C-alpha positions in Angstrom: 58.8 -16.7 -23.9 58.7 -18.1 -27.0 59.5 -15.2 -29.4 63.5 -14.7 -29.7 64.8 -18.1 -27.5 63.5 -20.1 -30.6 63.7 -17.8 -33.4 66.2 -20.1 -34.5 63.9 -22.8 -35.4 60.6 -21.7 -35.6 59.3 -18.4 -37.3 58.0 -15.7 -35.1 54.4 -15.4 -34.4 54.2 -12.4 -35.5 55.3 -13.4 -38.7 52.7 -16.4 -39.3 49.9 -14.0 -38.1 50.8 -10.8 -39.8 52.8 -11.2 -42.9 51.7 -8.5 -45.0 53.2 -11.0 -48.2 50.5 -13.3 -47.8 48.1 -10.7 -47.8 45.3 -12.1 -45.3 43.8 -13.0 -42.3 45.0 -15.6 -39.8 43.0 -18.6 -40.1 42.3 -20.9 -37.1 45.0 -23.4 -38.8 47.1 -20.3 -38.8 46.2 -19.8 -34.9 46.4 -24.0 -34.4 49.8 -23.5 -36.2 51.2 -20.8 -34.0 50.0 -22.2 -30.2 50.4 -26.1 -31.1 54.3 -25.0 -31.5 54.2 -22.6 -28.4 52.7 -25.6 -26.2 55.6 -28.0 -28.2 58.1 -25.6 -26.7 56.4 -25.5 -23.4 56.9 -29.2 -22.9 60.7 -29.2 -23.9 60.9 -25.5 -21.9 59.3 -27.3 -18.9 61.9 -29.9 -18.5 64.1 -27.3 -16.9 61.6 -26.6 -14.2 62.1 -30.3 -13.4 65.5 -30.1 -13.6 64.8 -27.6 -10.6 62.7 -29.7 -8.9 65.0 -32.4 -8.7 68.2 -29.9 -7.4 68.9 -29.9 -4.2 66.0 -27.0 -2.5 68.3 -24.0 -1.7 66.5 -20.4 -1.7 67.5 -19.3 -4.8 66.4 -22.4 -6.6 63.0 -22.4 -4.4 62.5 -18.5 -5.9 63.3 -19.5 -9.6 61.0 -22.9 -10.0 58.3 -20.2 -8.7 59.5 -17.8 -10.9 59.3 -20.2 -13.8 56.0 -21.7 -12.4 54.0 -18.5 -12.6 55.5 -17.3 -16.3 54.3 -21.2 -17.9 50.9 -20.6 -16.0 50.7 -17.3 -17.6 51.6 -18.9 -21.0 49.2 -21.7 -20.6 46.4 -19.3 -19.9 47.1 -17.0 -22.9 47.4 -20.1 -25.1 43.8 -21.6 -23.8 42.4 -18.2 -24.7 43.1 -19.2 -28.6 42.5 -22.4 -28.8 40.2 -25.0 -27.3 41.5 -27.9 -26.4 38.4 -29.9 -25.6 38.5 -30.9 -29.1 41.8 -32.6 -28.8 42.4 -36.4 -27.6 45.4 -37.4 -25.2 46.7 -40.4 -26.9 48.4 -43.2 -24.4 52.0 -43.6 -25.3 51.6 -47.8 -25.1 48.3 -47.3 -27.3 50.4 -45.0 -30.4 53.1 -47.3 -29.9 51.7 -50.5 -30.5 49.1 -48.7 -33.4 52.6 -47.4 -35.0 53.8 -51.6 -34.6 51.1 -52.6 -36.4 51.0 -50.7 -39.4 54.6 -51.4 -39.9 
């Protein structure tokens, strides 16, 4: 899903992980970069699913929503195989805004 769709602004995963010019095995940082970008893409792309849900629910819209939900679930399952999100913290947007404004 990620490859090709966003090639105009993101280096392909294969380039980051298997670039012969770099001559090295992917590090944990490389993996986080690749799959982190994938989750950012998914977050933005999921806007389309929300749009479908807000649309008039014809049979075609329901089928498309179902197919996309399945695709997103499969991609997230793949990402979770490679990145342990237990070490990440979800930061409340209001808290982030307060900290950002206090630092300015």
